[in-house]
C-alpha positions in Angstrom: 244.9 -33.3 14.3 248.6 -32.5 14.4 250.9 -33.3 17.4 250.3 -30.5 19.5 252.9 -31.2 19.9 254.8 -33.3 19.9 252.8 -32.1 17.7 253.7 -32.2 15.4 251.8 -30.4 14.7 252.9 -28.1 15.8 253.8 -30.5 16.2 253.8 -29.8 18.3 253.6 -30.7 18.5 252.8 -30.4 20.0 250.5 -32.4 22.3 246.1 -36.2 28.1 240.8 -40.0 33.0 237.2 -40.6 32.9 236.6 -43.1 30.3 233.3 -44.8 30.5 233.0 -47.0 27.5 233.1 -50.8 27.8 236.4 -51.7 29.5 238.0 -55.0 30.4 238.8 -55.7 34.1 242.4 -55.1 34.9 244.3 -58.3 35.3 247.1 -58.6 37.9 250.4 -57.9 36.3 253.9 -58.5 37.5 255.2 -55.6 35.5 254.0 -52.7 33.4 255.0 -53.4 29.8 253.9 -49.9 28.9 255.9 -48.0 31.5 255.9 -44.3 30.8 252.9 -44.5 28.5 250.2 -46.0 30.7 249.9 -46.5 34.4 250.3 -50.0 35.7 246.5 -50.2 36.4 245.5 -49.0 32.9 243.0 -51.4 31.3 242.2 -52.4 27.7 239.5 -50.3 26.0 237.0 -51.5 23.5 234.4 -49.8 21.3 230.9 -49.5 22.8 228.1 -51.7 21.6 225.8 -50.1 19.0 222.8 -52.3 19.4 221.0 -49.0 19.5 222.7 -46.3 17.5 222.0 -42.6 17.0 222.0 -42.1 13.3 220.8 -38.4 13.2 221.1 -35.5 15.5 219.0 -32.4 15.2 220.8 -29.8 17.3 218.9 -26.6 18.1 220.9 -24.1 20.2 220.1 -20.7 21.6 223.3 -18.8 22.6 223.5 -16.7 25.8 226.8 -14.9 25.2 226.8 -12.7 28.4 226.7 -15.8 30.6 228.8 -18.1 28.3 225.9 -20.5 28.1 223.7 -22.3 25.6 220.2 -23.7 25.8 219.9 -26.8 23.8 217.2 -29.0 22.3 218.8 -32.1 20.7 216.7 -34.7 19.0 218.3 -38.1 18.4 217.0 -40.5 15.8 217.9 -43.9 17.3 218.1 -47.0 15.1 218.1 -50.6 16.3 220.9 -52.7 14.7 220.0 -56.0 16.2 218.3 -58.7 14.1 216.6 -60.2 17.1 216.4 -57.5 19.7 214.2 -59.5 22.1 216.9 -62.3 22.5 217.9 -62.8 26.1 221.6 -62.5 25.1 221.1 -58.8 24.2 219.3 -58.1 27.5 219.2 -54.4 28.3 221.2 -53.4 25.2 218.0 -53.1 23.1 216.2 -51.0 25.7 218.8 -48.5 26.9 221.0 -45.8 25.4 223.7 -43.9 27.3 224.6 -40.4 26.2 227.7 -38.6 27.5 226.6 -35.3 29.1 229.0 -33.6 31.6 227.8 -30.7 33.8 224.3 -30.2 32.2 221.5 -28.3 34.0 217.8 -28.6 33.6 217.9 -31.9 31.7 214.7 -33.3 30.4 214.2 -36.2 28.0 211.0 -37.0 26.0 210.3 -39.6 23.3 208.2 -42.5 22.1 207.7 -45.4 24.5 210.2 -44.1 27.1 210.3 -45.6 30.5 212.3 -42.7 31.8 215.8 -41.4 32.1 218.6 -40.8 34.7 221.2 -38.0 34.7 224.2 -38.2 37.1 226.1 -35.2 35.9 228.2 -37.2 33.6 225.8 -39.4 31.6 222.2 -39.4 30.6 220.8 -43.0 30.6 217.6 -43.3 28.6 215.4 -46.4 29.0 212.5 -47.6 26.8 209.5 -49.4 28.2 209.8 -52.0 25.6 212.4 -53.2 23.1 212.6 -52.0 19.5 210.5 -54.0 17.2 213.1 -55.2 14.7 216.4 -54.4 13.0 216.2 -51.0 11.4 213.4 -49.8 13.6 213.9 -46.1 14.5 212.6 -44.0 17.4 213.3 -40.4 18.4 214.2 -38.9 21.7 214.6 -35.2 22.5 216.9 -33.9 25.2 216.5 -30.3 26.5 219.1 -28.8 28.7 221.3 -25.8 29.6 225.1 -25.6 29.9 226.8 -22.7 31.4 230.6 -22.1 31.2 231.3 -25.6 29.9 234.7 -27.0 31.0 235.7 -27.8 27.4 234.4 -28.5 23.9 232.5 -25.2 23.5 234.5 -22.0 24.1 233.1 -18.5 24.5 235.1 -15.3 23.9 233.9 -11.9 25.1 235.5 -10.3 28.1 238.5 -12.7 28.0 240.0 -11.3 24.8 237.7 -8.3 24.1 239.7 -7.2 21.1 238.7 -10.5 19.4 235.0 -9.7 19.7 232.2 -12.0 20.9 231.8 -15.5 19.6 231.5 -19.2 20.4 233.5 -22.1 18.8 233.8 -25.8 19.3 236.8 -28.1 19.6 236.3 -31.7 20.6 239.1 -34.3 20.0 239.1 -36.8 21.5 236.2 -36.8 24.1 235.1 -33.2 24.7 231.8 -32.8 22.9 230.2 -34.3 26.0 230.8 -31.0 27.9 228.0 -29.3 26.0 226.3 -31.8 23.7 224.4 -34.9 24.8 225.8 -37.6 22.5 227.6 -40.9 22.3 231.1 -39.3 22.5 233.1 -42.0 20.8 234.1 -42.4 17.1 232.1 -45.6 16.7 228.8 -43.7 16.5 228.5 -41.4 13.5 225.1 -39.7 13.1 224.2 -37.3 10.3 223.6 -33.7 11.5 221.2 -30.8 11.4 222.1 -27.5 13.2 219.6 -24.8 14.1 221.7 -22.0 15.6 219.9 -19.0 17.1 222.1 -15.9 17.8 222.3 -12.1 17.1 221.4 -11.4 13.5 224.7 -9.6 12.8 226.8 -12.7 13.7 228.3 -15.1 11.2 227.5 -18.8 11.7 229.4 -21.8 10.5 228.8 -25.6 10.9 229.5 -28.9 9.2 227.8 -29.4 5.9 225.8 -27.0 3.8 224.0 -23.8 4.7 220.2 -24.5 4.3 218.6 -21.3 5.5 219.0 -18.1 7.6 215.8 -16.7 9.1 215.4 -13.5 11.1 213.0 -13.9 14.0 209.6 -12.6 13.2 209.2 -10.9 16.6 212.8 -9.7 17.0 214.8 -8.5 14.0 218.0 -8.6 16.1 217.8 -12.4 16.3 218.2 -15.0 13.5 218.3 -18.8 13.2 220.7 -20.4 10.8 220.2 -24.0 9.6 223.1 -26.2 8.4 222.8 -29.8 7.3 225.5 -32.5 7.0 224.3 -35.5 5.0 227.3 -37.6 5.9 228.1 -39.8 9.0 230.0 -37.7 11.5 231.4 -38.7 14.9 231.1 -36.3 17.8 234.8 -35.3 17.7 234.4 -34.0 14.1 231.2 -32.1 14.8 231.8 -28.3 14.6 230.0 -25.0 14.9 231.0 -21.4 15.3 228.8 -18.4 15.9 229.9 -14.8 16.4 231.7 -11.7 15.4 233.9 -13.0 12.6 235.6 -11.4 9.5 235.5 -13.6 6.4 237.3 -13.9 3.1 236.5 -16.1 0.1 239.3 -18.0 -1.8 238.8 -19.3 -5.2 236.8 -22.5 -5.4 238.5 -25.9 -5.7 237.7 -27.6 -9.0 237.1 -31.3 -8.7 235.5 -34.2 -10.6 232.4 -33.6 -8.5 232.2 -29.9 -9.4 233.4 -26.7 -7.7 233.8 -26.6 -3.9 233.5 -23.1 -2.3 236.3 -22.2 0.1 236.0 -19.6 2.8 238.0 -18.4 5.8 236.9 -17.0 9.1 238.8 -15.1 11.8 237.8 -13.2 14.9 237.9 -9.5 15.1 241.4 -8.3 16.1 243.0 -10.6 13.6 243.6 -9.4 10.1 241.6 -11.6 7.8 244.2 -11.0 5.1 246.8 -12.7 7.3 244.6 -15.8 7.5 244.1 -15.7 3.8 247.8 -15.5 3.3 248.5 -18.4 5.6 245.9 -20.7 3.9 246.2 -19.6 0.3 247.4 -23.1 -0.9 244.0 -24.6 0.2 242.3 -24.8 -3.2 245.4 -26.3 -4.9 245.7 -28.8 -2.0 242.1 -29.8 -2.3 242.4 -30.4 -6.0 245.6 -32.4 -5.6 244.3 -34.6 -2.8 241.1 -35.5 -4.7 243.2 -36.5 -7.8 245.8 -38.3 -5.7 243.5 -40.4 -3.6 239.7 -39.8 -4.0 237.0 -37.1 -4.1 236.0 -35.5 -0.8 232.2 -35.5 -0.2 231.8 -31.9 1.1 229.5 -29.2 -0.2 232.0 -26.5 1.0 235.4 -26.3 2.6 235.7 -23.7 5.3 238.5 -22.9 7.7 238.2 -20.9 10.9 240.9 -19.5 13.2 240.5 -18.9 16.9 242.9 -18.8 19.8 240.7 -21.2 21.7 241.5 -24.0 19.3 244.2 -26.4 20.3 246.5 -26.8 17.3 244.2 -27.5 14.3 241.2 -29.8 13.9 239.9 -31.7 10.9 236.1 -31.1 11.5 234.2 -32.4 8.5 234.0 -29.7 5.9 235.0 -27.0 8.4 238.6 -27.1 9.7 239.5 -25.1 12.7 242.9 -23.6 13.6 244.6 -22.1 16.5 246.0 -18.6 16.3 249.3 -19.8 14.7 247.4 -19.9 11.4 247.7 -16.2 10.7 250.9 -14.7 9.2 251.9 -11.2 8.1 254.4 -11.0 5.3 257.3 -11.3 7.7 256.0 -14.1 9.8 255.1 -16.1 6.6 258.9 -16.5 6.2 259.0 -18.2 9.6 255.8 -20.3 9.4 254.2 -20.7 6.0 255.9 -24.0 5.3 254.7 -25.5 8.6 251.2 -24.1 8.1 251.1 -25.7 4.6 252.0 -29.0 6.2 249.3 -28.7 8.8 246.8 -27.6 6.1 247.3 -30.8 4.0 247.4 -32.9 7.3 243.9 -31.7 8.3 242.6 -31.9 4.8 243.8 -35.5 4.5 241.5 -36.4 7.4 238.6 -35.8 5.1 239.6 -39.1 3.4 241.4 -40.8 6.3 239.0 -40.0 9.2 236.8 -42.4 11.1 238.2 -45.4 12.9 236.1 -47.8 14.8 237.9 -47.0 18.0 241.0 -45.4 19.4 243.4 -48.4 19.1 243.2 -47.9 15.3 243.7 -44.1 15.4 246.9 -44.5 13.4 244.7 -45.1 10.3 243.8 -41.4 10.5 246.7 -39.6 12.2 249.6 -41.6 10.6 248.0 -41.1 7.2 247.5 -37.4 7.7 251.1 -37.1 8.8 252.5 -39.1 5.9 250.6 -37.1 3.3 252.3 -34.0 4.6 255.6 -35.4 3.2 253.9 -36.6 0.0 252.7 -33.0 -0.6 256.3 -31.8 0.0 257.6 -34.5 -2.4 255.4 -33.2 -5.2 255.3 -29.4 -4.6 258.1 -28.0 -2.5 261.2 -27.3 -4.5 262.3 -25.9 -7.9 263.3 -29.2 -9.3 262.3 -32.9 -8.9 265.6 -33.5 -7.0 264.9 -30.6 -4.6 261.4 -31.9 -4.0 262.7 -35.4 -3.4 265.3 -34.2 -0.9 262.9 -31.9 1.0 260.5 -34.9 1.4 263.3 -37.2 2.4 264.5 -34.8 5.1 260.9 -34.2 6.3 260.4 -37.9 6.8 263.8 -38.2 8.5 262.8 -35.5 11.0 259.5 -37.3 11.6 261.3 -40.6 12.2 263.8 -39.0 14.5 261.0 -37.5 16.5 259.4 -40.9 16.9 262.7 -42.5 17.8 263.3 -39.8 20.4 260.0 -40.6 22.1 260.6 -44.3 21.9 264.1 -44.1 23.3 263.5 -41.3 25.8 260.0 -41.8 27.1 258.4 -45.1 26.2 257.7 -47.7 23.6 254.3 -49.0 22.7 252.7 -50.8 19.8 251.1 -48.5 17.2 247.9 -50.5 17.5 247.3 -50.6 21.3 244.1 -51.0 23.4 245.7 -50.3 26.8 245.9 -46.7 27.7 245.0 -44.2 30.5 242.8 -42.2 28.2 242.1 -42.1 24.5 244.0 -38.7 24.3 247.1 -40.5 25.5 247.2 -42.3 22.1 247.9 -39.1 20.2 251.6 -39.1 20.5 254.8 -39.4 18.4 254.1 -43.1 17.9 250.7 -42.4 16.4 251.7 -39.5 14.1 255.4 -39.9 13.0 255.9 -43.5 14.0 252.9 -44.7 11.9 253.8 -42.3 9.1 257.3 -43.9 8.8 255.7 -47.3 8.6 253.3 -46.2 5.8 256.4 -45.1 3.8 257.9 -48.5 4.4 254.8 -50.1 3.0 255.0 -47.8 -0.1 258.6 -48.9 -0.6 257.6 -52.5 -0.2 254.7 -52.5 -2.7 255.9 -49.8 -5.1 253.9 -46.8 -6.3 252.1 -48.6 -9.0 250.5 -50.9 -6.5 250.5 -48.8 -3.3 248.6 -45.7 -4.5 245.8 -47.5 -6.4 245.3 -49.7 -3.3 245.1 -46.7 -1.1 242.6 -45.1 -3.4 240.4 -48.2 -3.4 240.7 -48.5 0.4 239.4 -44.9 0.8 236.6 -45.2 -1.7 235.5 -48.6 -0.3 235.3 -47.4 3.3 234.0 -43.8 2.8 231.4 -43.1 5.4 232.2 -46.3 7.3 234.4 -47.0 10.3 237.6 -48.9 9.8 240.1 -51.2 11.6 243.7 -51.9 10.9 242.9 -55.2 9.2 240.6 -53.5 6.7 243.6 -51.6 5.4 245.9 -54.6 5.4 243.4 -56.7 3.4 243.1 -54.1 0.7 246.9 -53.9 0.3 247.1 -57.7 0.1 244.3 -57.7 -2.5 246.2 -55.4 -4.7 249.7 -56.8 -4.2 249.2 -60.5 -3.6 251.6 -60.3 -0.7 250.9 -61.7 2.7 251.4 -58.7 5.0 250.4 -60.3 8.2 254.0 -60.5 9.5 254.7 -56.9 8.5 251.7 -55.7 10.4 252.4 -58.0 13.4 255.9 -56.6 13.7 255.5 -53.0 12.8 252.0 -52.2 14.1 251.2 -54.8 16.8 254.7 -55.0 18.4 256.8 -52.4 20.1 260.0 -50.8 19.0 262.0 -50.3 15.8 265.3 -51.7 14.4 268.6 -50.6 15.8 271.7 -51.5 13.8 275.2 -52.0 14.8 277.0 -51.5 11.5 280.5 -52.3 10.3 282.2 -51.7 7.0 285.0 -53.6 5.3 286.7 -53.9 1.9 288.6 -57.0 0.7 291.0 -55.5 -1.8 292.1 -58.9 -3.1 288.6 -60.1 -3.8 287.2 -56.6 -4.7 284.3 -57.0 -2.4 282.9 -54.3 -0.1 280.4 -55.1 2.5 278.3 -53.5 5.3 277.4 -55.9 8.1 274.3 -55.0 10.0 273.2 -56.5 13.3 269.8 -55.8 15.0 270.4 -55.0 18.7 266.9 -54.0 19.8 265.2 -57.4 20.2 263.9 -58.1 23.7 261.4 -60.9 24.0 260.5 -59.9 27.6 259.6 -56.4 26.4 257.8 -57.6 23.3 260.4 -56.0 20.9 261.0 -58.4 17.9 263.6 -58.9 15.3 262.3 -57.1 12.2 262.1 -58.6 8.7 263.3 -56.0 6.2 265.6 -55.3 3.3 268.1 -52.6 3.7 269.8 -51.4 0.5 273.4 -50.2 0.6 275.2 -48.3 -2.2 279.0 -48.3 -2.6 280.4 -45.6 -4.9 283.9 -46.0 -6.4 286.3 -43.3 -7.6 285.4 -43.9 -11.3 281.8 -42.8 -10.6 280.3 -46.3 -10.6 277.7 -47.1 -8.0 277.3 -50.7 -6.8 274.1 -51.7 -4.9 273.6 -54.5 -2.5 270.9 -55.4 0.0 271.1 -56.6 3.6 268.1 -58.9 4.0 266.7 -59.7 7.4 264.3 -62.6 7.6 262.9 -61.7 11.0 264.6 -64.7 12.7 268.3 -63.8 12.5 269.7 -60.6 13.9 272.5 -60.3 11.3 272.5 -59.5 7.6 275.2 -58.4 5.2 275.1 -56.2 2.1 278.0 -57.2 -0.1 278.9 -55.9 -3.6 281.8 -56.7 -6.0 283.3 -53.2 -6.6 286.5 -54.3 -8.3 289.8 -55.7 -7.2 292.7 -53.5 -6.2 292.7 -49.9 -5.0 290.4 -48.8 -7.8 287.6 -50.9 -6.4 287.8 -49.4 -3.0 284.6 -47.4 -2.3 284.9 -43.7 -1.7 281.4 -43.3 -0.5 279.0 -45.6 1.3 275.2 -44.9 1.7 272.9 -47.0 3.8 269.2 -46.9 2.8 269.8 -44.2 0.1 266.2 -44.3 -1.0 264.9 -43.6 2.5 262.2 -46.2 2.7 263.4 -48.0 5.8 263.0 -46.8 9.4 265.9 -47.6 11.7 268.6 -46.0 13.8 272.3 -46.9 14.3 273.2 -48.3 17.6 276.2 -46.0 18.0 277.8 -44.3 15.0 278.3 -45.9 11.6 281.9 -45.1 10.9 283.3 -46.6 7.6 286.5 -44.5 8.0 287.5 -40.9 7.9 288.0 -40.6 4.2 284.7 -42.3 3.3 282.8 -40.1 5.8 284.3 -37.0 4.3 283.4 -38.1 0.8 279.9 -39.1 1.8 279.4 -35.8 3.5 280.6 -34.1 0.4 278.8 -36.1 -2.3 276.2 -38.5 -1.2 273.1 -38.3 -3.3 271.0 -38.9 -0.3 270.8 -35.9 2.0 270.2 -38.1 5.1 273.4 -40.0 4.5 275.2 -36.7 4.2 273.7 -35.7 7.6 274.8 -38.9 9.2 278.3 -38.5 7.9 278.6 -35.0 9.2 277.3 -36.0 12.6 279.8 -38.9 12.8 282.7 -36.6 11.8 281.7 -33.9 14.3 281.0 -36.3 17.2 284.7 -36.4 18.2 286.1 -33.8 15.8 289.6 -32.5 16.4 291.0 -29.4 14.7 292.1 -31.4 11.7 288.7 -32.8 11.1 287.1 -29.4 11.5 289.3 -28.0 8.9 288.3 -30.7 6.5 284.6 -30.4 7.4 284.4 -26.6 7.1 284.5 -26.3 3.3 282.1 -29.2 3.0 279.6 -27.6 5.4 279.8 -24.3 3.7 279.3 -25.9 0.2 276.4 -28.1 1.4 273.6 -27.3 -1.1 270.6 -27.9 1.2 269.8 -25.2 3.7 268.2 -27.6 6.1 271.2 -29.9 6.0 273.3 -26.9 6.9 271.0 -26.4 9.8 271.6 -30.0 10.9 275.4 -29.4 10.7 274.9 -26.4 12.9 273.0 -28.5 15.4 275.9 -31.0 15.5 278.3 -28.1 16.1 276.1 -26.5 18.8 277.4 -28.8 21.5 281.0 -27.9 20.8 282.8 -25.0 22.4 286.4 -25.0 21.0 287.2 -22.1 18.7 287.2 -23.8 15.2 283.7 -25.3 15.9 282.3 -22.0 17.2 283.8 -20.1 14.2 282.3 -22.5 11.8 278.9 -22.3 13.5 279.1 -18.5 13.4 280.1 -18.6 9.7 277.1 -20.8 8.9 274.9 -18.4 10.7 276.3 -15.4 9.0 276.1 -16.9 5.5 272.7 -18.5 5.7 270.0 -16.8 3.5 267.2 -19.4 3.8 264.8 -18.2 6.5 264.0 -21.5 8.0 267.6 -22.7 8.2 268.6 -19.3 9.5 266.0 -19.5 12.3 267.2 -23.0 13.2 270.9 -22.0 13.1 270.3 -18.9 15.2 268.6 -21.2 17.7 271.9 -23.1 18.2 273.6 -20.0 19.5 272.3 -20.5 23.0 275.7 -20.8 24.8 278.2 -18.4 26.2 281.0 -17.4 23.9 282.5 -14.0 22.8 281.9 -14.8 19.1 278.3 -15.6 19.8 277.8 -12.3 21.7 279.5 -10.3 18.9 277.5 -12.0 16.1 274.1 -11.8 17.9 274.5 -8.1 18.8 275.7 -7.1 15.3 272.9 -9.0 13.5 270.2 -7.8 15.8 271.2 -4.2 15.3 271.7 -4.5 11.6 268.8 -3.1 9.6 270.0 -4.9 6.5 269.7 -8.2 8.3 266.0 -8.3 7.5 265.1 -10.5 10.4 261.9 -12.5 10.9 260.3 -12.4 14.3 261.5 -15.9 15.2 265.1 -15.1 14.1 265.0 -12.0 16.2 263.7 -14.0 19.2 266.6 -16.5 18.8 269.1 -13.8 18.8 267.7 -12.2 21.9 268.0 -15.6 23.6 271.6 -15.9 22.5 272.4 -12.4 23.9 270.7 -13.1 27.2 272.6 -16.4 27.5 275.9 -14.4 27.6 274.7 -12.9 30.9 276.7 -9.7 30.3 275.4 -6.9 32.5 275.6 -4.4 29.7 273.0 -6.5 27.7 270.4 -6.5 30.4 268.7 -3.2 29.4 268.3 -4.4 25.8 266.5 -7.6 26.7 264.4 -5.9 29.3 263.4 -3.3 26.7 262.3 -6.1 24.4 260.3 -7.6 27.2 258.5 -4.3 27.7 258.0 -3.8 24.0 260.0 -0.5 24.1 263.2 -1.5 22.4 264.3 0.9 19.5 262.5 -0.1 16.3 260.6 -2.8 18.2 258.2 -4.8 16.0 256.4 -7.9 17.0 253.6 -10.2 15.8 251.4 -12.2 18.1 253.8 -11.7 21.0 256.6 -13.9 19.4 259.5 -11.6 20.2 258.2 -10.4 23.5 257.5 -13.9 24.8 261.0 -14.8 23.9 262.4 -11.9 25.9 260.3 -13.0 28.9 261.9 -16.5 28.6 265.4 -15.0 28.1 265.5 -12.6 31.0 266.1 -15.2 33.7 269.4 -16.1 32.0 270.8 -13.0 33.7 270.2 -14.8 37.0 269.5 -11.6 38.8 267.0 -9.9 41.1 266.6 -7.2 38.4 265.4 -9.8 35.9 262.8 -11.0 38.3 261.6 -7.5 39.0 261.2 -6.7 35.3 259.1 -9.8 34.9 257.0 -9.0 37.9 256.4 -5.5 36.4 255.3 -7.0 33.1 253.1 -9.6 35.0 251.0 -6.8 36.4 250.2 -5.5 32.9 250.0 -8.8 31.0 248.5 -11.6 33.1 245.0 -10.2 33.3 245.3 -8.2 30.1 243.9 -8.5 26.6 246.9 -10.5 25.4 247.1 -13.6 23.2 247.9 -16.8 25.2 251.5 -17.2 24.0 252.5 -13.9 25.5 251.2 -15.0 28.8 252.8 -18.5 28.6 256.1 -16.9 27.8 255.8 -14.6 30.9 254.8 -17.5 33.2 257.8 -19.6 32.0 260.1 -16.7 32.6 258.7 -16.2 36.1 259.4 -19.8 37.0 262.9 -19.7 35.6 263.8 -16.5 37.4 262.7 -18.0 40.7 265.7 -20.3 40.7 268.2 -17.4 40.9 266.7 -15.2 43.6 266.3 -15.4 47.4 263.3 -17.2 48.8 261.1 -14.1 49.6 261.3 -12.9 46.0 260.9 -16.4 44.7 257.7 -16.6 46.7 256.5 -13.4 45.1 257.2 -14.9 41.7 255.4 -18.1 42.7 252.3 -16.1 43.7 252.4 -14.3 40.3 252.4 -17.7 38.6 249.4 -18.9 40.7 247.4 -16.0 39.3 247.7 -17.7 35.9 246.1 -20.9 37.1 242.6 -19.7 36.6 243.3 -18.0 33.2 240.5 -18.7 30.8 242.9 -20.3 28.3 243.8 -23.9 29.0 247.3 -23.6 27.6 248.1 -20.8 30.1 246.8 -22.9 32.9 248.9 -25.9 31.8 252.0 -23.9 31.5 251.4 -22.4 35.0 251.0 -25.9 36.5 254.3 -26.9 34.9 255.9 -23.7 36.1 254.9 -24.4 39.7 256.6 -27.8 39.5 259.9 -26.1 38.7 259.9 -23.7 41.6 262.8 -23.8 44.0 263.1 -23.4 47.8 260.4 -26.0 48.5 257.8 -23.7 46.9 256.8 -26.3 44.3 255.4 -28.5 47.0 253.9 -25.6 48.8 252.0 -24.3 45.8 251.1 -27.7 44.4 247.7 -27.5 46.1 246.9 -24.3 44.2 247.4 -26.1 41.0 245.4 -29.1 42.2 242.5 -26.8 43.1 241.9 -25.7 39.5 242.0 -29.2 38.0 238.2 -28.9 37.8 238.8 -26.4 35.0 240.3 -29.1 32.8 238.5 -31.8 30.9 239.0 -35.3 32.1 241.4 -36.2 29.2 243.8 -33.5 30.3 243.7 -34.2 34.1 246.1 -37.1 34.4 249.1 -35.3 32.8 248.3 -32.3 35.1 248.1 -34.6 38.1 251.5 -36.1 37.2 253.0 -32.6 37.1 251.4 -31.7 40.4 252.9 -34.9 42.0 256.3 -34.0 40.7 255.9 -30.6 42.3 255.1 -32.3 45.6 258.2 -34.5 45.3 260.3 -31.4 44.9 259.8 -30.4 48.6 263.4 -31.0 49.5 264.6 -28.1 47.3 265.4 -25.7 50.2 267.0 -22.4 49.8 270.4 -23.0 51.4 271.1 -25.9 49.1 270.0 -24.1 46.0 272.0 -21.0 46.9 275.1 -23.1 47.6 274.8 -25.0 44.3 274.1 -21.8 42.4 277.2 -20.2 43.7 279.3 -23.3 43.0 278.0 -23.5 39.4 279.0 -19.9 38.8 282.4 -20.4 40.3 283.0 -23.5 38.2 281.8 -21.7 35.0 284.4 -18.9 35.7 287.1 -21.4 36.3 286.2 -23.4 33.2 286.3 -20.3 31.1 289.8 -19.5 32.3 291.1 -23.0 31.9 289.4 -23.5 28.5 291.3 -20.6 26.9 294.7 -21.9 28.1 293.9 -25.5 27.2 292.7 -24.7 23.7 295.7 -22.6 22.9 298.0 -25.3 24.1 296.1 -28.0 22.2 296.1 -26.0 19.1 299.9 -25.4 19.3 300.5 -29.1 19.9 298.4 -30.1 16.9 300.1 -27.7 14.7 303.5 -29.1 15.7 302.2 -32.6 15.1 300.9 -31.7 11.7 304.1 -30.0 10.7 306.1 -33.1 11.7 303.7 -35.3 9.7 304.1 -33.1 6.6 307.9 -33.1 6.9 307.9 -36.9 7.2 305.8 -37.3 4.1 308.2 -35.1 2.1 311.1 -37.3 3.2 
């Protein structure tokens, strides 16, 4: 599953505690070594015992769509795994099974030799009258029950989004099957599955595995029962079903060594099935590539279903599910197709890298899925091998920077970690991008000829089994002959990553160039080690020769030097320096690496490695004066990679003096790559006449051929100018009435909602309130509503208390929205309210916590607590500060113009003098 955030995925990112497996008692601690990640009282978590293990589930469901309910009959086949089940050491373990079952009604359990059962609203504890006879002995129990309006796991759509039709769909990671299915809701237990789904005869059904039969009820032709069977071990979080009013489309089958695999896509009514097909059209090729690259996948079919109720995307066995981002028309494909492809290969990779024994080893699935995104890019995205290499290099660099940002800004934790608040907490930037970067380091250490055969053997050896980190390490050691214990200890079982203080020098007499690196991150008290690693450095001289050296860290010393004999005299002086040009190492510089102005310019202009070019541009622009900007400009405009140009724009985005803004606008105006264009437009979110002029002209130009996200970025840029004459335009986009208005899934309109508060006016708040009346209870996709709620919260900071209170009351209406993302955004919006309203309305957010699954409640509680702490934000103080900010902005604008003109004149005089002195 991608970072919802953070995830990445969508990343989205994007994006967590009842936890009732076996847990260690919390030991008193003087300090919290996982501050920011886990609470001080968080305990270590361990996999449950499987003395008795459900090995098959027969799931018979009758759907009651009007009541958002299901009547279930689930038969578990339970196997005894103990050799001597009557031994006193096993005690109750061979006579009791606990099933997770939250909020069930009318529960009844039957089965052979049962002593009885207990149900407390969260668990069903089944007891046998006598132990199982021997290892391998099996018994069956049947649980009948009803679940109505489940908190999570099983989602119904009918009146909520009527344009989408009527259907039910599941989404479980990490512990959400328990809200509708009586099961052991942990990855340790992996039964095979049979589904018997009874629903209206005109509905489509989908589930894990193969379709066995579809039978119309003999007494009611309007009802049918569909049977699906999965003959492969499946944990509860990968179990999937969907029943309802879906459109479908068949893609070509994937051709593999095991035969043809049918591929089919499903979408609710209200979404064009062609748009889903367009988004996922690389699926057959990806399936074929992955089976050849790693190993065959054991599925009888490969289906993909989209629903707005899915959070991100989910790798259910043989039936992947997607959120609504997985549909694109021809225009939106230009914005999102690349990211959808990355998510597609991510979810597919889970078919091979899936089931870990328990959550501390979750990197073995998520890090692998994340890493294979970049491997797909490396082999498929680009017109030439060099382009594919560079795209993959930049993709991995972005992933590494996302991990580093979390590690530096939020918390550090080991990749393998048993101590957490909830299993969902583990699904963060460390797990996805941090682990992926470490896999790339392992690939660089072993080499492709060893690494990929070892990975293939690991997957084949453990197919259908649960794995731990040491299982993977041992296979790599088996194939390489290397002892990788220290590598895994440092990179997976310890916190942190290397930070280098770097210096460059050239000894002209000896003809030796060197880069000295010093690790500065080590902190024994925090558990952050010195890392053993080899960091290559390349020195390029004017004659075109490239000299390579390696800075080798042994894990004990903080310092290492890469030194190369480049030639004595001025001819041996390097013109370019590249650190880690192959991109296998994960690190950050502690400060800037500055080998000198000339070397930086040459590296920005001609480094073979795109990341070294990016770093050179960033260092040059960090403190760029007019002279430097004049030198950088032609290099930036000549940069061959669109996404590197976007990185240059990002570095320019924080600069406000005229040459920097002019270059940023020039990059924006010249860019033709849609992804880079979107990113560069997103950097125009500051006040400047050139930004206003460009954004207006581009938005109005029919030849600009804008995508939805490009248009949204330009609207944000226009609103940021806060010019009264622009208000009507942004308000019209918010209402969907702008001339020539086009939108897709509310992308542009949601951006307008978020942009309107930039005007800091009562009028903006009133427009948002008017839209709220139509949108918040309407048949709108969730991102339209979240955009509106965010806008309401931002507008509240700029209006008097009575109107801010009205905005707060509008936000509260979203707290009971059926969609969990709308509720989460509304809770965050309340925490941002001014005038003491955050504290006042925190109770309203707390009251709807019961609508969230346990794994989501702690982050929401933290947000509510922040709202309560914001009680001192009273109106007079806010009003005074607001007025002061506006006065300062006006003064700064006046002074800035005078200062820049003076500075420019002084620099021109200085440069003229220097030129004259050189002539003399």
